[in-house]
C-alpha positions as YAML, in Angstrom:
chain: A
units: angstrom
residues:
- id: 1
  name: ARG
  ca: [12.40, 3.81, 17.89]
- id: 2
  name: TYR
  ca: [9.45, 5.85, 16.28]
- id: 3
  name: SER
  ca: [5.74, 5.50, 16.88]
- id: 4
  name: ALA
  ca: [3.52, 3.03, 14.98]
- id: 5
  name: LEU
  ca: [1.08, 4.59, 12.45]
- id: 6
  name: PRO
  ca: [-1.93, 2.88, 11.16]
- id: 7
  name: ILE
  ca: [-1.95, -0.88, 11.31]
- id: 8
  name: TYR
  ca: [-3.49, -3.08, 8.64]
- id: 9
  name: ILE
  ca: [-4.76, -6.60, 8.53]
- id: 10
  name: ASN
  ca: [-5.02, -9.04, 5.74]
- id: 11
  name: ARG
  ca: [-8.39, -10.56, 4.80]
- id: 12
  name: ASP
  ca: [-7.80, -13.84, 6.50]
- id: 13
  name: GLY
  ca: [-6.43, -12.15, 9.86]
- id: 14
  name: ARG
  ca: [-3.24, -13.91, 9.75]
- id: 15
  name: TRP
  ca: [-1.13, -10.99, 8.66]
- id: 16
  name: LEU
  ca: [-0.50, -7.43, 9.85]
- id: 17
  name: LEU
  ca: [1.35, -4.51, 8.35]
- id: 18
  name: SER
  ca: [2.47, -1.60, 10.49]
- id: 19
  name: THR
  ca: [3.69, 1.81, 9.15]
- id: 20
  name: SER
  ca: [6.16, 4.11, 10.91]
- id: 21
  name: TYR
  ca: [7.90, 7.32, 11.19]
- id: 22
  name: ASP
  ca: [11.19, 5.49, 10.90]
- id: 23
  name: GLN
  ca: [11.05, 4.99, 7.01]
- id: 24
  name: THR
  ca: [10.01, 1.34, 7.50]
- id: 25
  name: ALA
  ca: [6.85, -0.80, 7.36]
- id: 26
  name: ARG
  ca: [6.89, -4.10, 9.46]
- id: 27
  name: LEU
  ca: [5.04, -7.55, 8.49]
- id: 28
  name: TRP
  ca: [3.75, -9.30, 11.52]
- id: 29
  name: GLU
  ca: [2.37, -13.02, 11.81]
- id: 30
  name: VAL
  ca: [-0.45, -13.45, 14.08]
- id: 31
  name: THR
  ca: [0.01, -16.69, 15.98]
- id: 32
  name: ALA
  ca: [-2.34, -18.85, 17.52]
- id: 33
  name: ALA
  ca: [-3.05, -18.02, 21.02]
- id: 34
  name: ASP
  ca: [-3.24, -20.47, 24.23]
- id: 35
  name: SER
  ca: [-6.71, -20.94, 25.63]
- id: 36
  name: GLY
  ca: [-7.72, -17.73, 27.24]
- id: 37
  name: SER
  ca: [-4.76, -15.60, 26.25]
- id: 38
  name: ASN
  ca: [-4.44, -13.12, 23.29]
- id: 39
  name: PRO
  ca: [-2.58, -14.13, 20.11]
- id: 40
  name: ALA
  ca: [0.98, -13.25, 19.63]
- id: 41
  name: LEU
  ca: [2.60, -11.21, 17.06]
- id: 42
  name: VAL
  ca: [5.81, -12.23, 15.53]
- id: 43
  name: GLU
  ca: [7.63, -9.91, 13.39]
- id: 44
  name: ARG
  ca: [8.55, -11.46, 10.02]
- id: 45
  name: ALA
  ca: [10.05, -8.88, 7.67]
- id: 46
  name: VAL
  ca: [11.00, -5.17, 7.75]
- id: 47
  name: LEU
  ca: [10.32, -3.36, 4.56]
- id: 48
  name: SER
  ca: [12.94, -0.67, 4.15]
- id: 49
  name: GLY
  ca: [12.69, 1.38, 0.88]
- id: 50
  name: HIS
  ca: [11.30, 4.63, 1.89]
- id: 51
  name: THR
  ca: [13.14, 7.91, 2.72]
- id: 52
  name: TRP
  ca: [10.61, 9.50, 4.67]
- id: 53
  name: TRP
  ca: [7.67, 8.46, 6.75]
- id: 54
  name: VAL
  ca: [5.41, 5.64, 5.75]
- id: 55
  name: TRP
  ca: [1.85, 6.59, 5.96]
- id: 56
  name: SER
  ca: [-0.09, 3.67, 4.71]
- id: 57
  name: GLY
  ca: [-0.11, 0.08, 3.47]
- id: 58
  name: ALA
  ca: [-2.11, -2.55, 1.77]
- id: 59
  name: PHE
  ca: [-2.19, -6.38, 1.18]
- id: 60
  name: ASN
  ca: [-2.90, -7.82, -2.26]
- id: 61
  name: PRO
  ca: [-6.02, -10.11, -1.77]
- id: 62
  name: GLY
  ca: [-4.92, -13.86, -1.42]
- id: 63
  name: PHE
  ca: [-1.74, -12.65, 0.51]
- id: 64
  name: ASN
  ca: [0.07, -15.74, 1.96]
- id: 65
  name: PRO
  ca: [3.84, -15.81, 1.45]
- id: 66
  name: PHE
  ca: [4.06, -19.53, 2.31]
- id: 67
  name: ASP
  ca: [1.48, -20.60, -0.46]
- id: 68
  name: ARG
  ca: [3.51, -20.81, -3.59]
- id: 69
  name: THR
  ca: [0.51, -20.41, -5.82]
- id: 70
  name: ALA
  ca: [-0.46, -17.07, -4.37]
- id: 71
  name: GLU
  ca: [0.78, -13.64, -5.32]
- id: 72
  name: SER
  ca: [1.93, -12.03, -2.10]
- id: 73
  name: LEU
  ca: [2.32, -8.41, -2.77]
- id: 74
  name: LEU
  ca: [1.99, -5.49, -0.48]
- id: 75
  name: VAL
  ca: [2.01, -1.79, -1.63]
- id: 76
  name: THR
  ca: [3.32, 0.79, 1.08]
- id: 77
  name: ALA
  ca: [2.93, 4.61, 0.63]
- id: 78
  name: GLY
  ca: [4.80, 7.50, 2.04]
- id: 79
  name: GLN
  ca: [5.76, 11.18, 2.65]
- id: 80
  name: ASP
  ca: [8.60, 10.56, 0.22]
- id: 81
  name: GLY
  ca: [6.10, 10.40, -2.72]
- id: 82
  name: LYS
  ca: [6.74, 6.69, -3.26]
- id: 83
  name: ALA
  ca: [4.21, 3.62, -3.50]
- id: 84
  name: ILE
  ca: [6.32, 0.67, -3.31]
- id: 85
  name: VAL
  ca: [5.22, -2.61, -4.47]
- id: 86
  name: TRP
  ca: [6.81, -5.46, -2.26]
- id: 87
  name: ARG
  ca: [6.78, -9.31, -3.28]
- id: 88
  name: ILE
  ca: [7.12, -11.19, -0.08]
- id: 89
  name: ILE
  ca: [8.56, -14.73, -0.51]
- id: 90
  name: ALA
  ca: [9.20, -17.62, 1.85]
- id: 91
  name: ALA
  ca: [12.66, -19.17, 1.83]
- id: 92
  name: GLU
  ca: [12.97, -22.87, 2.60]
- id: 93
  name: ASP
  ca: [13.82, -22.46, 6.09]
- id: 94
  name: GLY
  ca: [10.52, -20.38, 6.62]
- id: 95
  name: GLU
  ca: [12.25, -16.96, 6.71]
- id: 96
  name: LEU
  ca: [10.40, -14.14, 4.77]
- id: 97
  name: GLN
  ca: [12.05, -11.92, 2.44]
- id: 98
  name: ALA
  ca: [10.72, -8.60, 1.29]
- id: 99
  name: LEU
  ca: [11.81, -7.80, -2.19]
- id: 100
  name: GLN
  ca: [11.08, -4.36, -3.91]
- id: 101
  name: GLN
  ca: [9.22, -5.18, -7.15]
- id: 102
  name: ALA
  ca: [8.53, -1.69, -8.41]
- id: 103
  name: THR
  ca: [8.26, 2.02, -7.31]
- id: 104
  name: PHE
  ca: [5.33, 4.22, -8.19]
- id: 105
  name: LEU
  ca: [6.39, 7.85, -8.63]
- id: 106
  name: ALA
  ca: [3.25, 9.49, -10.30]
- id: 107
  name: HIS
  ca: [2.33, 11.66, -7.61]
- id: 108
  name: ARG
  ca: [3.70, 15.17, -6.99]
- id: 109
  name: GLY
  ca: [4.09, 14.98, -3.40]
- id: 110
  name: PRO
  ca: [3.40, 12.56, -0.28]
- id: 111
  name: ILE
  ca: [1.02, 9.72, -0.59]
- id: 112
  name: HIS
  ca: [-1.32, 9.59, 2.18]
- id: 113
  name: GLY
  ca: [-3.30, 6.19, 1.35]
- id: 114
  name: VAL
  ca: [-3.31, 3.14, -0.59]
- id: 115
  name: ASP
  ca: [-5.50, 0.10, -1.31]
- id: 116
  name: ILE
  ca: [-5.64, -2.66, -3.45]
- id: 117
  name: SER
  ca: [-8.85, -4.06, -5.17]
- id: 118
  name: PRO
  ca: [-9.42, -7.62, -5.45]
- id: 119
  name: SER
  ca: [-8.74, -7.50, -9.26]
- id: 120
  name: GLY
  ca: [-5.27, -5.93, -8.47]
- id: 121
  name: ARG
  ca: [-6.03, -2.43, -9.21]
- id: 122
  name: VAL
  ca: [-4.25, 0.26, -6.84]
- id: 123
  name: ALA
  ca: [-5.58, 3.36, -5.58]
- id: 124
  name: THR
  ca: [-3.00, 5.83, -4.03]
- id: 125
  name: ALA
  ca: [-4.30, 8.96, -2.44]
- id: 126
  name: GLY
  ca: [-2.12, 12.24, -2.95]
- id: 127
  name: SER
  ca: [-1.26, 15.44, -1.05]
- id: 128
  name: GLU
  ca: [-1.86, 17.23, -4.35]
- id: 129
  name: GLY
  ca: [-5.35, 16.31, -4.49]
- id: 130
  name: ARG
  ca: [-5.20, 13.46, -7.01]
- id: 131
  name: ILE
  ca: [-6.30, 9.59, -6.68]
- id: 132
  name: LEU
  ca: [-4.45, 7.66, -9.34]
- id: 133
  name: LEU
  ca: [-5.67, 4.23, -10.17]
- id: 134
  name: TRP
  ca: [-2.94, 1.84, -11.57]
- id: 135
  name: ASN
  ca: [-2.23, -2.15, -11.86]
- id: 136
  name: ILE
  ca: [-0.21, -3.73, -9.45]
- id: 137
  name: ASN
  ca: [1.54, -5.93, -12.19]
- id: 138
  name: GLN
  ca: [2.05, -3.05, -14.66]
- id: 139
  name: VAL
  ca: [3.54, -0.34, -12.41]
- id: 140
  name: PRO
  ca: [4.05, 2.93, -14.67]
- id: 141
  name: GLN
  ca: [7.73, 3.76, -14.70]
- id: 142
  name: LEU
  ca: [8.90, 7.20, -14.62]
- id: 143
  name: SER
  ca: [12.46, 8.89, -14.57]
- id: 144
  name: LEU
  ca: [13.04, 11.44, -11.88]
- id: 145
  name: ASP
  ca: [13.22, 14.29, -14.46]
- id: 146
  name: GLU
  ca: [9.69, 12.72, -16.08]
- id: 147
  name: TRP
  ca: [8.31, 12.83, -12.59]
- id: 148
  name: LEU
  ca: [9.40, 16.28, -11.71]
- id: 149
  name: SER
  ca: [8.10, 17.67, -14.96]
- id: 150
  name: GLY
  ca: [4.91, 15.88, -14.78]
- id: 151
  name: THR
  ca: [5.15, 13.88, -17.90]
- id: 152
  name: SER
  ca: [2.20, 11.53, -18.58]
- id: 153
  name: VAL
  ca: [2.96, 7.75, -18.88]
- id: 154
  name: ASN
  ca: [1.92, 5.38, -21.50]
- id: 155
  name: GLN
  ca: [0.63, 2.73, -19.15]
- id: 156
  name: GLU
  ca: [-2.72, 2.47, -17.92]
- id: 157
  name: LEU
  ca: [-3.18, 5.24, -15.21]
- id: 158
  name: THR
  ca: [-6.35, 6.67, -14.21]
- id: 159
  name: GLU
  ca: [-6.60, 10.20, -12.40]
- id: 160
  name: LEU
  ca: [-9.65, 11.14, -10.31]
- id: 161
  name: ARG
  ca: [-10.07, 14.60, -9.29]
- id: 162
  name: GLY
  ca: [-12.76, 16.19, -6.90]
- id: 163
  name: HIS
  ca: [-11.04, 16.85, -3.40]
- id: 164
  name: LEU
  ca: [-10.12, 20.60, -2.94]
- id: 165
  name: GLY
  ca: [-7.02, 19.50, -0.83]
- id: 166
  name: ALA
  ca: [-4.81, 16.68, 0.04]
- id: 167
  name: VAL
  ca: [-6.51, 13.05, -0.39]
- id: 168
  name: LEU
  ca: [-5.96, 11.24, 2.89]
- id: 169
  name: ALA
  ca: [-7.48, 7.74, 2.54]
- id: 170
  name: VAL
  ca: [-8.98, 5.64, -0.12]
- id: 171
  name: ARG
  ca: [-10.76, 2.26, 0.18]
- id: 172
  name: PHE
  ca: [-12.34, -0.31, -2.52]
- id: 173
  name: SER
  ca: [-15.50, -2.08, -1.84]
- id: 174
  name: PRO
  ca: [-15.40, -5.68, -1.68]
- id: 175
  name: ALA
  ca: [-16.41, -6.13, -5.31]
- id: 176
  name: SER
  ca: [-14.37, -3.11, -6.52]
- id: 177
  name: GLU
  ca: [-17.05, -1.76, -8.14]
- id: 178
  name: LEU
  ca: [-16.69, 1.31, -5.78]
- id: 179
  name: LEU
  ca: [-13.86, 3.49, -4.46]
- id: 180
  name: VAL
  ca: [-14.43, 5.66, -1.52]
- id: 181
  name: SER
  ca: [-11.93, 8.53, -0.63]
- id: 182
  name: GLY
  ca: [-11.55, 11.01, 2.24]
- id: 183
  name: GLY
  ca: [-9.66, 14.41, 2.22]
- id: 184
  name: ARG
  ca: [-8.28, 17.28, 4.23]
- id: 185
  name: ASP
  ca: [-11.38, 19.06, 2.62]
- id: 186
  name: ASN
  ca: [-13.61, 17.32, 4.87]
- id: 187
  name: ALA
  ca: [-14.93, 15.52, 1.95]
- id: 188
  name: VAL
  ca: [-16.08, 11.79, 1.30]
- id: 189
  name: ILE
  ca: [-16.42, 11.05, -2.46]
- id: 190
  name: ALA
  ca: [-17.58, 7.52, -3.85]
- id: 191
  name: TRP
  ca: [-16.40, 6.85, -7.34]
- id: 192
  name: ASN
  ca: [-17.41, 4.28, -9.88]
- id: 193
  name: THR
  ca: [-14.30, 2.18, -10.75]
...
C-alpha cells in the first residue's frame, strides 16, 4: 500500500478525497462521532483510472451523492497528464459508484493541481508552466495524436501563462473572481477570472 498524498475536504465537511501513489483516489465519508471521540472515516469509493500517481483532487460545489438534485462531481489530476471528471452516484442500497465522465488531456505533462469554482470552471496546474481553465460539463476532448501534437481545441479553454516552471497548485476564491497559483519558481500569482 502506498502513502496518501494530499487530502481534500468538501465544503460541508462530510466528504474527504485522498490521493495516492497507487494510481487511485479514495472517497471517504466522515461519520458522526460519539461524545468525546473523533469522527470515523468510512471508505465509500475507490477511483481507479489514472496510470500513474494521483497528485490532486477537487469537489464540485454542492457535492452530495445522496441528494439526487445535486451534481456530485469530482476531478482528480495526476502524473499521467490526465484530469479525470468523476460522477459519484448512490445506488438504491446506499453503495456509491464512481463513474468516469470525461478525461481532460490538454496539458503536455503531469498535472499537479486542480480546483473547481462554484460556477463549474476547472483550473488545472501543469508541469509545463501552464494553467488551463475549462468547464466541468464541457470537457475538451482530444485524441492522443492531437494531444501529442499540441493541437488546439474548439471548446472553451483558457490558458494562463506567467510561471517560469511547473505550476504546482491552483485555488479559486469563494466567489470565483480570483484564481491563485503557486509554482516551482517560488512565485504566487493572482489571476482575475
